[in-house]
N, CA and C of each residue as an Amber inpcrd file, in Angstrom:
protein
   564
   0.7110000  -1.3990000  -0.1170000   0.2650000  -0.2530000   0.1950000
   0.9140000   1.2270000  -0.0730000   0.5600000   2.1970000  -0.7610000
   1.6580000   3.6770000  -0.8490000   1.1710000   4.1750000  -0.1300000
   2.1690000   4.8590000   0.2940000   1.9350000   6.1730000   1.6930000
   1.5420000   7.2970000   0.9250000   0.4310000   8.1300000   1.8020000
  -0.3510000   8.9240000   1.4880000   0.9840000  10.1990000   1.2640000
   0.8340000  11.4480000   0.2860000   1.9670000  12.4900000   0.3530000
   0.9520000  13.6860000   0.4390000   2.0000000  14.7930000   0.7460000
   1.2660000  16.1460000   1.0350000   2.0930000  16.8550000   0.1490000
   1.3550000  17.5850000  -0.6230000   2.3940000  18.3520000  -1.9000000
   2.7040000  19.9500000  -1.1530000   3.7500000  20.1190000  -1.8330000
   4.1160000  21.5350000  -0.9350000   4.5040000  22.3880000  -2.0520000
   4.2410000  23.2020000  -2.7510000   4.3800000  24.1860000  -3.5600000
   4.8550000  25.2880000  -3.3620000   5.9070000  25.8990000  -3.5780000
   6.7190000  26.9370000  -3.3210000   5.8830000  28.4040000  -3.8710000
   5.5930000  29.5630000  -3.8070000   5.1670000  30.5310000  -4.2290000
   5.5230000  30.7100000  -5.3430000   6.9710000  30.5230000  -5.8290000
   7.4960000  31.0920000  -7.0530000   7.0880000  29.9080000  -8.0660000
   7.4680000  28.6430000  -7.6850000   6.6380000  27.2000000  -8.1450000
   5.3950000  27.5020000  -8.8100000   4.5180000  28.0290000  -8.1420000
   3.0490000  28.4210000  -8.2680000   2.5570000  29.1280000  -9.2540000
   3.3200000  30.2030000  -9.2760000   3.4840000  31.5730000 -10.0180000
   4.0260000  30.9270000 -11.7750000   4.6760000  30.0890000 -11.1460000
   5.6400000  29.4760000 -12.7050000   4.3800000  28.6230000 -13.3680000
   3.3930000  28.3520000 -13.1370000   2.3690000  27.4900000 -13.8120000
   1.7920000  28.0780000 -14.5990000   0.9650000  27.7420000 -15.8330000
   0.0640000  28.5100000 -16.3270000  -1.0860000  28.4670000 -15.8430000
  -1.6480000  29.2850000 -16.0480000  -3.3200000  29.0190000 -15.7780000
  -3.8590000  27.8770000 -16.1600000  -3.8340000  27.5230000 -17.3870000
  -4.0010000  26.3780000 -17.8170000  -3.5410000  24.5220000 -17.4490000
  -2.4290000  24.9540000 -16.5310000  -1.8760000  23.7770000 -15.7120000
  -2.4610000  23.9380000 -14.5190000  -3.0530000  24.5710000 -14.3650000
  -3.8330000  25.0970000 -12.5300000  -5.2140000  23.9980000 -12.7770000
  -5.5050000  23.9730000 -14.0480000  -6.8750000  23.3380000 -13.7050000
  -7.2340000  21.6110000 -13.0990000  -7.6770000  21.4250000 -12.0410000
  -7.5500000  20.0380000 -11.7970000  -7.8250000  19.2090000 -12.1180000
  -6.6170000  18.2280000 -12.0980000  -6.9870000  16.9880000 -12.6990000
  -5.9700000  15.8480000 -12.3600000  -6.7390000  14.6370000 -11.8380000
  -6.0110000  13.5890000 -11.1380000  -4.8230000  13.5180000 -11.9700000
  -3.8590000  12.9820000 -11.0440000  -2.5130000  12.6850000 -11.7690000
  -2.0980000  11.4740000 -12.1170000  -2.3520000  10.5720000 -13.0190000
  -2.5120000   9.5050000 -14.0190000  -0.7260000   8.6860000 -13.7320000
   0.2150000   8.9140000 -13.0490000   1.0900000   8.2780000 -13.1540000
   1.8910000   8.6870000 -14.1770000   1.9560000   9.7160000 -15.3390000
   2.4570000   9.5490000 -16.2790000   3.9490000  10.7370000 -16.0070000
   5.1360000  10.4930000 -16.5150000   6.1050000  11.7110000 -15.4710000
   5.8310000  12.8550000 -16.3170000   5.4930000  13.1660000 -17.4570000
   5.3920000  14.6670000 -17.9910000   4.1900000  15.1730000 -16.9320000
   3.3560000  14.4360000 -16.0150000   2.1560000  15.4520000 -15.5030000
   2.7740000  14.9230000 -13.7380000   3.6250000  14.6630000 -13.6710000
   4.0100000  14.3330000 -12.2830000   4.2040000  15.1350000 -11.2230000
   3.9440000  15.6260000  -9.8540000   4.3420000  16.5050000  -9.5590000
   5.3810000  17.0670000  -9.5280000   6.8700000  16.3510000  -9.7830000
   7.9150000  16.7320000  -9.6060000   8.2080000  17.7550000 -10.7910000
   7.7340000  17.4350000 -12.0410000   7.7880000  17.8530000 -13.2030000
   7.1350000  19.2200000 -13.6100000   6.7660000  19.9650000 -12.2990000
   6.0620000  20.9020000 -12.3470000   6.3620000  21.8260000 -10.9650000
   7.6030000  21.4620000 -10.5030000   8.2100000  21.6050000  -9.0350000
   7.6300000  21.7220000  -8.5240000   6.7780000  20.7730000  -7.8610000
   6.4230000  20.1310000  -6.7520000   7.1190000  19.3240000  -6.1930000
   7.1190000  19.7400000  -4.5600000   8.0910000  18.7600000  -3.5940000
   6.8140000  17.8480000  -3.1140000   7.1760000  16.3130000  -2.9300000
   6.4610000  15.5790000  -2.0670000   7.2590000  15.4510000  -0.9840000
   6.2530000  14.9090000   0.1320000   6.7710000  14.4310000   1.0620000
   6.1830000  13.5670000   1.4930000   6.0940000  12.1490000   2.1160000
   5.2100000  11.2040000   2.4950000   4.9160000  11.1390000   3.9750000
   3.8080000  11.2870000   4.2750000   3.3710000  11.3380000   5.1430000
   2.9400000   9.7300000   6.1520000   2.9050000   9.7030000   7.5640000
   3.0540000   8.3230000   8.2240000   1.8240000   7.9640000   8.2710000
   1.0480000   6.9060000   8.1430000  -0.2850000   6.3120000   8.2080000
  -0.6660000   7.0510000   9.8760000   0.3130000   6.7270000  10.8190000
  -0.2280000   7.1170000  12.1970000   0.2110000   8.6730000  12.4800000
  -0.7050000   9.2180000  13.1620000  -0.1260000  10.8600000  13.5800000
   0.6240000  11.2120000  14.6930000   0.6380000  11.7910000  15.4330000
   1.5060000  11.9260000  16.1610000   0.1960000  12.8820000  17.0060000
  -0.7990000  12.7320000  17.2490000  -1.8830000  13.3870000  17.9700000
  -1.3970000  13.4370000  19.7890000  -1.4130000  14.2030000  20.5270000
  -0.6730000  14.6860000  21.6210000  -2.2150000  15.2130000  22.3910000
  -1.9640000  14.2590000  23.9280000  -2.5220000  14.8800000  24.9210000
  -3.1250000  16.4880000  24.9160000  -3.9850000  16.7540000  25.2010000
  -4.1980000  18.0350000  25.7810000  -4.2520000  18.5190000  27.0910000
  -3.5890000  19.6650000  27.3980000  -3.2690000  19.9840000  28.7660000
  -3.9650000  21.0990000  29.4460000  -4.3550000  21.4480000  30.6020000
  -4.9320000  22.6850000  30.7170000  -4.3660000  22.9750000  31.9400000
  -4.1630000  24.8720000  32.5840000  -3.9630000  24.8130000  33.7430000
  -2.7620000  24.7330000  34.4980000  -1.6450000  24.6470000  35.1070000
  -0.7970000  24.8150000  35.9800000   0.0900000  23.4790000  35.3080000
   1.2660000  23.6670000  34.6360000   1.9550000  22.7590000  34.1760000
   3.1670000  22.3260000  34.9560000   3.2920000  22.6270000  35.9610000
   4.0680000  22.2490000  36.7750000   3.4500000  21.1030000  37.9900000
   2.1760000  20.7280000  37.6430000   1.1220000  19.9170000  38.5780000
   1.1370000  18.3260000  37.8050000   1.7250000  17.4320000  38.9130000
   1.7030000  16.6920000  38.5850000   0.8010000  15.9020000  39.3260000
   0.0080000  14.9460000  38.5300000  -1.1530000  14.4400000  38.7400000
  -0.6650000  12.8820000  39.6490000  -1.4610000  12.7420000  40.4160000
  -1.2670000  11.3590000  41.3040000  -2.1190000  10.5370000  40.9900000
  -2.3070000   9.3890000  41.6440000  -2.8580000   8.1770000  41.4160000
  -4.5870000   9.0560000  41.5040000  -5.5620000   8.1800000  40.8750000
  -6.5110000   9.1020000  40.5790000  -7.4710000   8.1760000  41.6540000
  -8.2440000   8.7930000  42.3320000  -9.1280000   8.3900000  43.6550000
 -10.1400000   7.8300000  42.9400000 -11.0700000   6.3520000  43.4100000
 -12.2720000   5.9940000  42.5500000 -13.3540000   6.9720000  42.7220000
 -13.9200000   7.2150000  42.0830000 -14.8450000   8.4910000  41.4740000
 -16.4660000   7.7320000  42.0700000 -16.3960000   6.5680000  42.2710000
 -17.4650000   6.0870000  42.9640000 -17.6300000   6.0850000  44.7080000
 -16.2170000   6.1740000  45.0400000 -15.7430000   6.1440000  46.4330000
 -16.0130000   7.5490000  46.9490000 -15.6080000   8.4100000  45.9350000
 -15.6410000   9.7990000  46.1140000 -17.1500000  10.3060000  46.4950000
 -18.0320000   9.8450000  45.9210000 -19.7250000  10.2980000  45.3890000
 -19.8560000   9.6010000  46.5950000 -19.6000000   8.4510000  47.2300000
 -20.5580000   8.0020000  48.6120000 -19.4740000   8.4690000  49.6980000
 -18.6410000   9.0590000  49.7640000 -18.2500000   9.6340000  51.0990000
 -17.3510000  10.4760000  50.3380000 -17.8820000  11.9240000  50.0900000
 -17.0940000  12.7680000  49.7190000 -16.4230000  13.8200000  51.2450000
 -16.8550000  13.4580000  51.9140000 -15.8610000  14.2980000  52.9960000
 -14.4790000  13.5840000  53.1750000 -14.1130000  12.3760000  52.8880000
 -13.2000000  12.0330000  52.7770000 -11.8640000  12.6930000  52.0460000
 -12.6870000  12.8640000  50.9510000 -11.9820000  13.4610000  49.9300000
 -11.5170000  14.9150000  49.8840000 -12.3770000  15.6940000  50.6170000
 -12.2420000  17.4690000  50.4630000 -11.4090000  18.2280000  51.2820000
 -10.2170000  17.4370000  51.4960000  -9.2380000  18.1050000  52.4400000
  -8.1900000  18.4080000  52.2940000  -7.9860000  18.2100000  50.5350000
  -6.8020000  18.5300000  50.4120000  -6.7660000  18.2780000  48.6890000
  -5.3970000  18.3440000  48.1590000  -5.7010000  18.1110000  46.5190000
  -5.4490000  16.3290000  46.1990000  -6.4970000  16.0650000  45.4770000
  -6.5690000  14.9750000  44.7490000  -6.7210000  14.9830000  43.1760000
  -6.3710000  14.1160000  42.7440000  -6.3510000  13.8190000  41.2900000
  -8.0690000  12.8670000  41.1080000  -8.7320000  13.2430000  39.9270000
 -10.0760000  12.1730000  39.4260000  -9.4660000  11.8670000  38.0150000
 -10.1110000  10.7110000  37.7750000  -9.9830000  10.5570000  36.2610000
 -11.5900000   9.7640000  35.6330000 -11.6690000   9.8230000  34.9080000
 -13.0020000   9.2710000  34.2380000 -13.1540000   9.9430000  32.8950000
 -14.1950000   9.3030000  32.0650000 -14.7210000   9.6420000  31.1180000
 -15.4640000  10.9710000  30.8570000 -14.8900000  11.7720000  30.1140000
 -15.8370000  12.9850000  29.4020000 -17.3160000  12.8260000  29.3220000
 -18.7830000  12.8950000  29.9510000 -20.1280000  12.2630000  29.5030000
 -20.4280000  14.1980000  29.2560000 -20.1210000  15.0630000  29.1950000
 -20.3540000  16.4900000  28.8580000 -19.6770000  17.6240000  29.0500000
 -19.7370000  18.6770000  28.3480000 -18.6100000  20.2820000  28.4620000
 -19.9270000  21.2070000  28.0230000 -19.5880000  22.3420000  28.6060000
 -20.1900000  23.5730000  28.7190000 -20.1760000  23.6740000  27.2680000
 -20.8950000  23.7580000  26.5770000 -21.3150000  24.4610000  25.1370000
 -20.7570000  25.8120000  25.1320000 -21.0310000  26.6720000  25.6410000
 -20.7830000  28.0880000  25.8420000 -19.4410000  28.3570000  26.1610000
 -18.9150000  28.2110000  27.1340000 -17.3230000  28.7340000  27.2450000
 -16.1720000  27.8810000  27.6500000 -16.6620000  26.4410000  27.9250000
 -15.9010000  25.4920000  28.0840000 -15.5970000  25.1510000  29.5710000
 -16.3270000  26.2870000  30.1990000 -16.2190000  26.3760000  31.4540000
 -16.1220000  25.0490000  32.5680000 -17.0090000  23.7200000  32.0050000
 -17.1440000  22.9050000  33.0900000 -17.0680000  21.6350000  31.9960000
 -16.4030000  20.2130000  32.7700000 -17.4670000  19.3460000  32.5180000
 -17.7040000  18.3370000  33.2150000 -18.0810000  17.0480000  32.9460000
 -19.1540000  16.5690000  33.4970000 -18.1490000  14.7760000  33.6230000
 -17.5250000  14.3330000  34.5430000 -17.1120000  13.1280000  34.7030000
 -18.0840000  11.9550000  35.0490000 -18.0460000  11.0720000  34.0170000
 -19.1150000   9.6750000  34.0280000 -18.4560000   8.8500000  35.2030000
 -19.3340000   8.3270000  36.0630000 -18.9990000   7.7580000  37.0810000
 -20.1470000   6.4820000  36.6450000 -19.6010000   5.0750000  36.9120000
 -19.8190000   3.8190000  36.3360000 -21.6410000   3.7770000  36.3990000
 -21.7500000   4.2490000  37.9700000 -23.3360000   3.9700000  38.2670000
 -24.1190000   4.6080000  37.5790000 -23.8010000   5.7250000  36.5700000
 -24.6250000   6.6100000  35.7670000 -24.6630000   8.3210000  36.4660000
 -23.7540000   8.0480000  37.7020000 -23.8130000   9.1320000  37.8680000
 -22.7030000  10.4130000  37.7880000 -22.6100000  11.7580000  37.9030000
 -21.5710000  12.2380000  37.3370000 -21.0160000  13.0810000  38.2000000
 -19.6760000  13.6650000  37.9890000 -18.7270000  14.6340000  39.2180000
 -18.7390000  15.7470000  38.2650000 -19.0510000  17.0180000  38.3930000
 -18.5820000  18.4660000  37.8030000 -17.2900000  18.4390000  37.9020000
 -16.9770000  19.2610000  37.1770000 -15.4320000  19.7000000  36.7690000
 -15.5000000  21.1250000  36.5750000 -15.9940000  22.0410000  37.3470000
 -15.8660000  23.3330000  37.1480000 -14.8280000  24.3930000  37.3790000
 -14.0370000  25.2410000  36.0350000 -13.4670000  26.2490000  36.4070000
 -14.1930000  27.8580000  36.1350000 -13.1520000  28.7370000  36.6270000
 -14.0010000  30.1960000  36.5890000 -13.5480000  30.1740000  35.0730000
 -14.8810000  31.2190000  34.7350000 -14.7460000  31.0320000  33.0830000
 -13.4940000  32.2330000  32.6810000 -12.9090000  31.2800000  31.9680000
 -11.6610000  32.0530000  30.8310000 -10.2430000  31.1050000  31.3880000
 -10.5980000  30.4390000  33.0480000  -8.8640000  30.0270000  33.4560000
  -8.9740000  28.7220000  32.6270000 -10.1180000  27.8160000  31.6510000
  -9.6360000  27.0410000  31.0370000 -10.7170000  26.6030000  30.3240000
 -10.2850000  26.4720000  29.1330000 -11.5030000  26.2730000  28.4180000
 -11.7210000  24.6410000  27.6240000 -12.5670000  23.7350000  28.0660000
 -11.9880000  22.2600000  27.5850000 -13.1800000  22.4960000  26.5940000
 -13.0440000  21.5650000  25.4000000 -13.4360000  21.7740000  24.3090000
 -14.2700000  20.6240000  24.1600000 -15.3480000  21.0880000  23.0770000
 -16.9590000  20.1300000  23.2970000 -16.2830000  18.8930000  22.6740000
 -15.4780000  18.7830000  22.0680000 -14.9400000  17.4360000  21.2330000
 -14.2810000  16.7260000  21.9930000 -13.8250000  17.0800000  23.5750000
 -13.6530000  15.8370000  24.3850000 -14.8120000  14.9370000  24.8820000
 -15.8680000  15.2230000  24.4360000 -16.4540000  14.3850000  25.1520000
 -16.1180000  12.8280000  24.4760000 -16.4320000  12.1220000  25.6430000
 -16.1450000  10.6210000  25.2910000 -14.3360000  10.5210000  25.4530000
 -14.0230000  11.3330000  25.7470000 -12.4320000  11.0650000  26.0320000
 -12.1090000  10.7930000  27.6910000 -11.0680000  10.5920000  27.9380000
 -10.5440000  10.4840000  29.4220000  -9.9610000  11.8240000  29.9590000
 -10.5110000  12.2450000  30.6410000  -9.8430000  13.2410000  31.6790000
  -9.0440000  12.7500000  33.0710000  -8.0180000  13.6110000  33.0360000
  -7.2670000  13.2520000  34.6370000  -7.0910000  14.5410000  34.7310000
  -7.2820000  14.9080000  36.3480000  -7.9850000  16.2270000  36.9700000
  -7.2210000  16.3900000  38.2130000  -6.4920000  16.9990000  38.6830000
  -5.7860000  17.2310000  39.6910000  -6.2300000  18.5280000  40.5780000
  -6.9440000  18.6010000  41.8360000  -7.4110000  19.8300000  42.3850000
  -7.9450000  19.4960000  43.8210000  -8.9260000  20.2090000  43.7560000
  -9.5870000  19.9380000  44.9330000 -11.6470000  20.1060000  45.1560000
 -11.9080000  19.0770000  45.8870000 -13.1540000  18.9060000  45.9930000
 -14.2460000  19.7200000  47.1270000 -15.3250000  20.3600000  46.4370000
 -15.5130000  21.8070000  46.6870000 -17.1830000  20.8490000  47.2290000
 -17.3600000  20.7610000  48.5030000 -18.5870000  20.6560000  48.8910000
 -19.4660000  21.4820000  49.2920000 -20.4690000  22.0460000  48.9990000
 -21.3760000  22.7950000  49.5220000 -23.2750000  22.0440000  49.3060000
 -23.8060000  22.9900000  50.3450000 -25.1270000  22.5750000  50.2160000
 -26.1330000  23.5810000  50.0740000 -27.3420000  23.0750000  49.3820000
 -28.4230000  24.3780000  48.9010000 -29.1390000  23.8230000  49.7090000
 -30.1270000  25.0660000  50.6340000 -31.1120000  24.4710000  51.5900000
 -32.5310000  24.5040000  51.0140000 -33.9420000  24.1540000  51.5930000
 -34.7640000  23.5680000  50.8950000 -35.5710000  24.4200000  50.2590000
 -35.2430000  25.6650000  50.5280000 -36.4030000  26.9140000  50.7270000
 -35.6910000  27.6120000  49.1070000 -34.0950000  27.3820000  48.9800000
 -33.5260000  28.1330000  47.9550000 -33.6720000  26.6920000  46.6650000
 -33.8920000  25.8270000  46.8540000 -33.9950000  24.7420000  45.8320000
 -35.5670000  24.7340000  45.2670000 -36.7300000  24.9400000  46.3840000
 -37.7840000  25.4630000  45.7970000 -38.0840000  26.2270000  44.7740000
 -37.4220000  27.8110000  45.2230000 -37.4500000  28.7940000  44.2140000
 -36.7070000  28.5030000  43.3870000 -35.3660000  27.8140000  42.9160000
 -35.1120000  27.4170000  41.8330000 -35.6900000  26.7990000  41.0010000
 -36.2400000  25.6530000  41.2890000 -37.0830000  24.4560000  40.8890000
 -38.4440000  24.8150000  40.3690000 -39.0780000  25.9050000  41.1970000
 -40.2440000  26.9760000  40.8640000 -39.9590000  27.7530000  39.1550000
 -39.2840000  28.3950000  39.0700000 -38.3820000  29.1220000  38.4000000
 -38.2140000  28.4970000  37.2580000 -37.8190000  27.5630000  37.1060000
 -37.1560000  26.5520000  36.2010000 -38.2350000  25.9450000  35.5780000
 -39.4400000  25.9170000  36.3050000 -40.7700000  24.8510000  36.0510000
 -41.4070000  26.1490000  34.9520000 -41.3710000  27.5380000  35.5700000
 -42.2880000  28.6290000  35.3010000 -42.1410000  28.8420000  33.8110000
 -40.6870000  28.6880000  33.6930000 -39.8740000  28.9270000  32.3040000
 -40.2150000  27.9440000  31.2540000 -40.2700000  26.7880000  31.8670000
 -41.2060000  25.5370000  30.9100000 -42.1990000  25.2550000  30.5420000
 -43.0990000  26.3370000  31.4760000 -44.4290000  26.3890000  31.6830000
 -45.2600000  24.9380000  31.9430000 -44.3000000  24.1310000  33.1130000
 -44.4390000  23.3680000  33.9320000 -44.8230000  23.6980000  35.3210000
 -45.7920000  22.4330000  36.0710000 -46.3060000  22.5590000  37.1820000
 -45.2680000  22.2240000  38.2750000 -44.8490000  22.6350000  39.2890000
 -44.1980000  22.5980000  40.5860000 -44.6600000  22.2790000  41.6980000
 -44.5570000  21.2770000  42.4420000 -44.9950000  21.0010000  43.4980000
 -44.0350000  21.5210000  44.7080000 -43.8800000  22.3400000  45.3630000
 -42.8950000  22.5130000  46.5750000 -43.1030000  21.8160000  47.7530000
 -43.7310000  20.8950000  47.7650000 -43.4520000  20.2520000  48.8320000
 -42.5470000  18.5080000  48.7660000 -42.4380000  18.9720000  47.2050000
 -41.4210000  17.4840000  46.6190000 -40.0410000  17.5270000  47.2290000
 -40.1100000  19.0640000  47.3110000 -38.1810000  18.9600000  47.7670000
 -38.0520000  18.8890000  49.4630000 -37.7450000  18.0640000  50.0170000
 -37.8610000  17.7690000  51.6850000 -36.6530000  17.7240000  52.2530000
 -35.5350000  17.7150000  51.5120000 -33.9180000  17.7550000  51.9910000
 -32.6340000  18.7830000  51.6400000 -32.1230000  18.9830000  52.2680000
 -31.1020000  20.0350000  51.8640000 -30.4900000  18.9570000  50.7760000
 -29.5790000  19.9650000  50.0700000 -29.2870000  18.7970000  48.7560000
 -27.5590000  19.4260000  48.7070000 -26.8820000  18.2620000  49.0110000
 -25.4260000  18.7410000  48.6920000 -24.9530000  18.7540000  47.2550000
 -24.0900000  19.3210000  47.1360000 -23.2790000  19.6910000  45.7830000
 -21.9780000  19.5410000  45.7350000 -21.3330000  18.7370000  44.9220000
 -20.1600000  18.0750000  44.9200000 -19.7240000  18.9690000  43.6670000
 -18.3430000  19.8190000  43.9330000 -18.1330000  20.3170000  42.6220000
 -16.2940000  20.4960000  42.5630000 -15.7080000  19.9050000  41.4390000
 -14.1890000  19.2970000  41.3480000 -13.7100000  20.5470000  40.9290000
 -12.8720000  21.4330000  41.3860000 -11.8980000  22.7260000  41.1050000
 -10.4060000  22.4650000  40.7700000 -10.0500000  21.8110000  39.6850000
  -8.9620000  21.3580000  38.9910000  -7.5380000  22.6220000  38.8980000
  -6.6670000  22.3610000  39.2220000  -5.4480000  23.2050000  38.9170000
  -4.7550000  22.5540000  37.6040000  -5.2920000  21.6790000  37.6870000
  -4.3910000  20.8780000  35.9020000  -5.5880000  19.8800000  35.8420000
  -5.4860000  19.9270000  34.0840000  -6.2140000  18.5980000  33.7880000
  -5.9660000  18.3790000  32.5380000  -5.5730000  16.7080000  32.3380000
  -4.9690000  16.3020000  30.9760000  -6.0300000  15.5300000  30.2250000
  -6.4730000  15.6690000  29.0550000  -7.6190000  15.2590000  27.9780000
  -6.7750000  14.4710000  27.0020000  -7.0690000  12.9810000  27.0440000
  -6.5240000  11.5170000  26.3300000  -6.9880000  12.5550000  24.9190000
  -5.9640000  12.2870000  23.9620000  -5.9790000  12.5850000  22.5250000
  -6.9690000  11.6930000  22.0550000  -7.0640000  10.4750000  22.5310000
  -7.9930000   9.5900000  21.8740000  -9.3290000   9.2530000  22.4680000
 -10.4660000   8.5710000  22.1050000 -12.0560000   8.8000000  22.9360000
 -11.4580000   7.1470000  24.0390000 -11.9210000   7.1800000  24.7690000
 -11.8640000   5.8780000  25.5340000 -12.7560000   4.8280000  25.0730000
């Protein structure tokens, strides 16, 4: 099987060609019409490319051994007092600013990885790839009244009914704030 080639033409070579020779015709292999006969250099390209992982944040940060996300979600307080590394498949990415992504946990839950707008911008194309993130886990709570207000606003905006009595407990919110993130070049 022949290697694909990239044709590189200098500006001078391009100007030397007559306009008639610029008509797109497939090269049929005869020497008279070969790329080298019109001053074009060809360079073979290997069939495997050097696609690199994407790195965001502080380049000095070295990722540690990832904690188990199932354990992290089950007992978040154990992991909230220092720097940790998490790893998972990216389930979703913010389409507006790339300021957050969600890592899939085996049981269908996700962990939100969130940065301040502009600190890091995760590409939407990262969905399905593996991310390794090092930073801190923040735990916050949303009281019952605040939840009811937010859910009532959301329901009204969608033209749906909302029963405030359906909210009966304080909601715990986990958010991972990274200082460094690596997204694997290939999908998981």
